[in-house]
C-alpha positions as CSV (number, residue, x, y, z in Angstrom):
1,M,-3.4,-12.6,-56.9
2,P,-2.4,-13.6,-53.4
3,K,-1.6,-17.3,-53.0
4,P,-4.4,-19.3,-51.2
5,F,-3.6,-20.7,-47.8
6,P,-2.6,-24.3,-48.0
7,R,-5.2,-26.8,-47.0
8,L,-4.5,-28.7,-43.8
9,S,-4.8,-32.4,-43.6
10,R,-7.1,-34.0,-41.1
11,R,-4.1,-34.9,-38.9
12,Q,-2.6,-31.4,-39.1
13,A,-6.0,-29.9,-38.2
14,L,-6.3,-32.2,-35.2
15,Q,-2.7,-31.3,-34.0
16,T,-3.5,-27.6,-34.3
17,A,-6.7,-27.9,-32.4
18,A,-4.9,-29.9,-29.6
19,A,-2.2,-27.3,-29.3
20,T,-4.8,-24.5,-29.1
21,I,-6.6,-26.4,-26.3
22,V,-3.3,-26.8,-24.4
23,V,-2.6,-23.0,-24.7
24,L,-6.1,-22.1,-23.5
25,G,-5.9,-24.5,-20.7
26,L,-2.6,-23.0,-19.5
27,L,-4.1,-19.6,-19.7
28,L,-7.1,-20.6,-17.6
29,W,-4.8,-22.3,-15.1
30,W,-3.0,-18.9,-14.7
31,L,-6.2,-17.0,-14.3
32,L,-8.4,-19.4,-12.3
33,P,-8.0,-22.3,-10.0
34,L,-9.2,-24.9,-12.5
35,G,-12.1,-27.0,-11.4
36,E,-13.1,-24.7,-8.5
37,A,-16.1,-22.5,-8.3
38,P,-15.4,-18.9,-7.3
39,P,-15.9,-18.2,-3.5
40,A,-19.1,-16.5,-2.5
41,G,-20.3,-14.6,0.6
42,T,-19.3,-11.3,2.1
43,I,-16.0,-9.9,3.3
44,T,-14.9,-6.6,4.8
45,F,-11.9,-4.8,3.5
46,S,-10.4,-1.9,5.5
47,T,-8.6,0.8,3.5
48,G,-7.8,4.3,4.8
49,T,-8.7,8.0,4.7
50,K,-10.3,9.7,1.7
51,Q,-7.8,11.1,-0.9
52,G,-5.3,8.4,0.2
53,V,-3.8,5.6,-1.8
54,Y,-5.1,2.9,0.4
55,Q,-8.7,3.9,-0.3
56,K,-8.1,4.3,-4.1
57,Y,-6.3,1.0,-4.3
58,G,-9.0,-0.7,-2.3
59,G,-11.8,0.6,-4.6
60,L,-10.0,-0.6,-7.7
61,L,-9.2,-4.0,-6.2
62,Q,-12.9,-4.3,-5.2
63,K,-13.8,-4.1,-8.9
64,E,-11.2,-6.7,-9.9
65,I,-12.4,-9.1,-7.2
66,H,-16.0,-8.7,-8.6
67,K,-14.8,-9.8,-12.0
68,D,-13.1,-13.0,-10.6
69,M,-15.6,-13.7,-7.8
70,P,-19.0,-12.2,-8.8
71,D,-20.8,-13.7,-5.9
72,L,-18.4,-12.4,-3.3
73,K,-19.5,-9.1,-1.8
74,V,-16.6,-6.8,-0.7
75,K,-17.6,-4.2,1.8
76,L,-15.0,-1.4,1.8
77,E,-14.5,0.5,5.0
78,T,-12.6,3.7,5.5
79,S,-10.3,4.0,8.5
80,A,-7.6,6.1,10.2
81,G,-5.0,4.0,8.4
82,S,-2.4,1.4,9.2
83,Q,-2.6,1.2,13.0
84,E,-6.4,1.0,13.0
85,N,-6.3,-1.5,10.2
86,V,-4.0,-3.9,12.0
87,R,-6.3,-3.8,15.1
88,L,-9.5,-4.3,13.0
89,V,-8.1,-7.4,11.3
90,A,-6.5,-8.9,14.4
91,T,-9.7,-8.6,16.4
92,G,-11.9,-9.9,13.6
93,Q,-13.7,-6.7,12.8
94,S,-12.3,-6.7,9.3
95,D,-11.3,-9.6,7.1
96,F,-8.6,-7.9,5.0
97,A,-6.7,-4.6,5.2
98,I,-3.6,-2.8,4.0
99,A,-1.1,-1.8,6.6
100,A,2.5,-0.7,6.8
101,A,5.0,-3.2,8.1
102,D,6.1,-1.0,11.0
103,A,2.5,-0.7,12.3
104,V,2.1,-4.5,12.1
105,E,5.3,-5.2,14.1
106,T,4.4,-2.4,16.6
107,Y,1.1,-4.2,17.2
108,Q,2.9,-7.5,17.7
109,Q,5.5,-6.1,20.0
110,N,2.8,-4.6,22.2
111,N,1.2,-8.1,22.3
112,D,-2.2,-6.5,21.5
113,P,-5.3,-8.7,21.1
114,G,-5.1,-11.2,18.2
115,A,-1.5,-10.2,17.3
116,D,-0.6,-13.9,16.9
117,Q,-3.5,-14.4,14.5
118,L,-2.2,-12.0,11.9
119,R,-1.2,-13.4,8.5
120,G,0.2,-11.9,5.3
121,V,-1.4,-12.1,1.8
122,A,1.0,-10.0,-0.2
123,R,3.6,-7.3,0.0
124,L,2.2,-4.5,-2.1
125,Y,4.1,-1.3,-2.6
126,D,6.1,1.2,-0.5
127,D,4.8,4.3,1.3
128,Y,7.0,7.4,1.2
129,V,7.1,9.9,4.0
130,Q,6.2,13.3,2.7
131,L,6.7,16.4,4.9
132,V,4.9,19.3,3.2
133,V,5.3,23.0,3.8
134,P,4.3,26.2,1.8
135,A,6.8,27.2,-0.9
136,D,7.8,30.3,1.0
137,S,8.2,28.6,4.4
138,D,11.3,29.1,6.5
139,I,11.2,25.4,7.4
140,R,14.2,23.7,5.8
141,T,14.8,20.7,8.1
142,V,12.8,18.6,10.4
143,A,14.4,20.4,13.4
144,D,12.9,23.7,12.1
145,L,9.4,22.4,13.0
146,K,10.0,23.4,16.6
147,G,7.2,25.7,17.7
148,K,5.3,25.3,14.5
149,R,1.7,24.1,13.8
150,V,2.3,20.7,12.4
151,S,-0.2,18.0,11.5
152,I,1.2,14.6,12.6
153,G,-1.7,12.5,11.2
154,V,-4.9,11.3,12.8
155,P,-4.8,9.0,15.8
156,N,-4.3,5.3,15.0
157,S,-2.9,6.1,11.6
158,G,0.4,5.0,10.2
159,V,1.3,8.7,9.6
160,R,1.0,9.4,13.4
161,L,3.3,6.5,14.2
162,I,6.0,7.6,11.7
163,A,5.7,11.3,12.4
164,D,6.2,10.8,16.1
165,R,9.3,8.8,15.5
166,V,10.8,11.2,13.0
167,L,10.2,14.1,15.3
168,N,11.8,12.3,18.3
169,A,14.8,11.4,16.1
170,A,15.2,15.1,15.3
171,G,15.1,16.0,19.1
172,I,11.5,17.3,19.0
173,D,8.9,16.2,21.5
174,P,5.6,15.9,19.5
175,D,3.6,16.9,22.6
176,E,5.7,19.7,23.9
177,D,7.9,21.2,21.1
178,I,5.3,21.7,18.4
179,Q,1.7,22.7,18.1
180,P,0.4,19.3,17.0
181,R,-2.7,18.9,14.8
182,A,-4.5,15.8,13.8
183,E,-5.3,16.1,10.1
184,G,-5.4,13.5,7.4
185,I,-4.6,13.8,3.7
186,D,-8.3,14.7,3.1
187,T,-8.1,17.8,5.3
188,G,-4.4,18.7,5.8
189,P,-3.7,20.1,2.3
190,K,-6.6,22.6,2.5
191,L,-5.2,24.0,5.7
192,L,-1.5,24.4,4.6
193,G,-0.7,28.0,5.1
194,H,-4.1,28.6,6.7
195,G,-3.7,27.2,10.2
196,L,-0.9,24.7,9.4
197,D,2.7,25.4,8.9
198,A,3.5,21.8,7.9
199,F,2.0,18.4,7.7
200,F,3.3,14.8,7.5
201,W,2.0,12.3,5.1
202,S,3.1,8.7,4.4
203,G,1.6,7.2,1.3
204,G,2.2,5.7,-2.2
205,L,3.5,8.0,-5.0
206,P,1.8,10.0,-6.1
207,T,-1.0,10.7,-3.7
208,D,-4.1,12.3,-5.1
209,G,-4.5,14.7,-2.2
210,L,-1.1,16.2,-3.0
211,K,-1.6,16.1,-6.7
212,Q,-4.7,18.2,-6.3
213,L,-2.9,20.6,-3.9
214,A,-0.2,21.1,-6.5
215,E,-2.8,22.3,-9.0
216,R,-4.0,25.1,-6.8
217,S,-1.1,26.0,-4.4
218,A,2.6,26.2,-4.3
219,F,4.4,23.9,-1.8
220,R,7.6,22.0,-1.4
221,F,8.9,19.0,0.5
222,V,11.2,19.1,3.5
223,P,13.9,16.5,3.2
224,I,14.2,13.7,5.7
225,E,18.0,13.0,5.7
226,P,19.6,9.6,5.9
227,S,21.1,10.6,9.2
228,L,17.6,10.7,10.7
229,V,16.8,7.3,9.3
230,A,20.0,6.0,10.9
231,K,18.9,7.3,14.3
232,L,15.6,5.5,13.8
233,H,17.4,2.2,13.0
234,A,19.4,2.5,16.2
235,E,16.2,2.2,18.1
236,G,15.8,-1.4,16.8
237,E,12.6,-3.1,16.0
238,P,10.2,-2.1,14.4
239,T,12.1,0.8,12.9
240,R,14.1,-1.6,10.9
241,Y,11.4,-1.4,8.3
242,Y,12.3,2.1,7.4
243,R,14.8,2.6,4.6
244,A,16.5,5.8,3.4
245,T,15.6,6.6,-0.1
246,N,14.8,9.5,-2.5
247,M,11.4,10.5,-3.7
248,P,11.6,10.3,-7.5
249,A,11.6,13.6,-9.3
250,S,8.6,12.3,-11.4
251,A,6.4,11.9,-8.3
252,Y,5.1,15.5,-8.4
253,P,6.9,17.2,-11.4
254,S,5.4,20.6,-11.0
255,V,6.6,20.8,-7.3
256,Q,9.9,19.1,-7.5
257,N,11.4,20.8,-10.5
258,N,13.2,17.7,-11.7
259,R,14.8,17.2,-8.2
260,T,14.6,14.2,-6.0
261,V,13.9,14.6,-2.3
262,P,15.7,12.6,0.5
263,T,13.2,10.7,2.6
264,M,12.3,7.3,3.9
265,A,10.0,4.5,2.8
266,V,8.2,1.6,4.4
267,S,6.6,-1.4,2.7
268,N,2.8,-2.0,2.8
269,L,1.3,-5.4,3.3
270,L,-2.1,-6.9,2.6
271,I,-3.0,-8.7,5.8
272,T,-5.7,-11.1,7.0
273,R,-6.2,-13.6,9.9
274,K,-5.0,-17.2,10.3
275,D,-8.6,-18.4,10.3
276,M,-9.6,-16.8,7.0
277,D,-10.8,-19.4,4.4
278,P,-7.7,-20.7,2.5
279,E,-9.6,-21.1,-0.8
280,L,-10.9,-17.5,-0.6
281,T,-7.5,-16.2,0.3
282,E,-5.9,-18.1,-2.6
283,W,-8.4,-16.6,-5.1
284,L,-7.9,-13.1,-3.7
285,T,-4.1,-13.4,-3.8
286,R,-4.4,-14.4,-7.5
287,T,-6.6,-11.3,-8.2
288,V,-4.1,-9.0,-6.4
289,I,-1.2,-10.2,-8.6
290,K,-2.9,-10.5,-11.9
291,S,-4.7,-7.1,-11.6
292,R,-1.4,-5.2,-11.0
293,D,-1.2,-3.6,-14.5
294,G,-4.9,-2.7,-14.6
295,I,-4.9,-1.0,-11.1
296,G,-1.4,0.4,-11.8
297,H,-2.9,2.5,-14.6
298,D,-4.7,4.6,-12.0
299,V,-2.6,3.9,-8.9
300,H,1.0,4.3,-10.1
301,S,2.5,2.7,-7.0
302,A,0.5,-0.5,-7.6
303,Q,2.7,-1.2,-10.6
304,L,5.4,-2.3,-8.1
305,V,3.3,-5.3,-7.0
306,D,5.2,-8.4,-8.1
307,V,4.8,-12.1,-7.6
308,R,8.5,-12.4,-6.9
309,T,8.4,-10.0,-3.9
310,A,4.8,-10.3,-2.8
311,I,5.7,-13.4,-0.7
312,Y,7.9,-11.4,1.6
313,T,5.2,-10.3,4.2
314,D,7.6,-10.0,7.2
315,P,6.8,-9.5,10.1
316,V,3.8,-11.8,9.6
317,P,3.9,-15.3,8.0
318,L,2.1,-16.0,4.8
319,H,-1.5,-17.2,5.1
320,D,-1.9,-20.8,3.9
321,G,-4.1,-19.8,1.0
322,A,-1.7,-17.2,-0.2
323,R,1.2,-19.7,0.1
324,R,-0.8,-22.2,-2.0
325,Y,-1.2,-19.6,-4.8
326,Y,2.5,-18.6,-4.8
327,R,3.6,-22.3,-5.0
328,S,1.2,-22.9,-7.9
329,V,2.9,-20.2,-10.0
330,K,6.5,-20.9,-8.9
331,P,8.7,-21.6,-12.0
């Protein structure tokens, strides 16, 4: 017969109960700002185009926010992407948004309305530039796009900003040397080989729009060589946010055939305004960090969100509420 568990003395029982309370208290401290009621009200959150990572991430984050702040209504709004998102937040038309760092600094350098009011909540994950062509295309380099029908992204998107710069670095005038098209990730893949010779996309890996294209059509990626990224860096700010890298072979396995693709990446930021309520921002920052694994199950790139790197929101300073959260969890 199994031995019975030893009986605890009253003192031992009290010590065990006290230790349990301490552990639970520490857990609650990590999950919630102890003693504070969750913020309530309504906020607007600008994401991006359909089939893009911004929109998918925003939708999943909305559900996580509801768990932590059930009385806070989050209105998700689609947009053209990074450039529009920066403007919407800076001018008070949206409370929070995701935007690439190069788009944020471009807005600041142009001294556009409200640029000095922009603040960072978290550095999220990197966008990878993806130049897509049909599998049998004769386009092998960016320079080969000359004279072709190329989607450079919709106006006010981060894709448009990057595509124009990449083309110029390759000696191509986006207005004169190609037949430019304004398609997003929701429409571009359907037109590839049927009105489009190539399209630019900049997004997290993998992007649903391209995963779905891979299931029905053969395509490949045109490399963006480090030499092009070096030319971009020579232009100075804000192209300093571009880094030469390789698209992992695991991003789109059926397309890449176990091969990486030279390209460039830029970091994404969760941004808000200086006048956003610090308590609400602290709560939202906590939700962003602790929901990483849950959201990362569906948005692979979200797995890269990390409390150790999230504080680096250059070119905008941290919002006071976000800073308060990061200080609270600092070892």
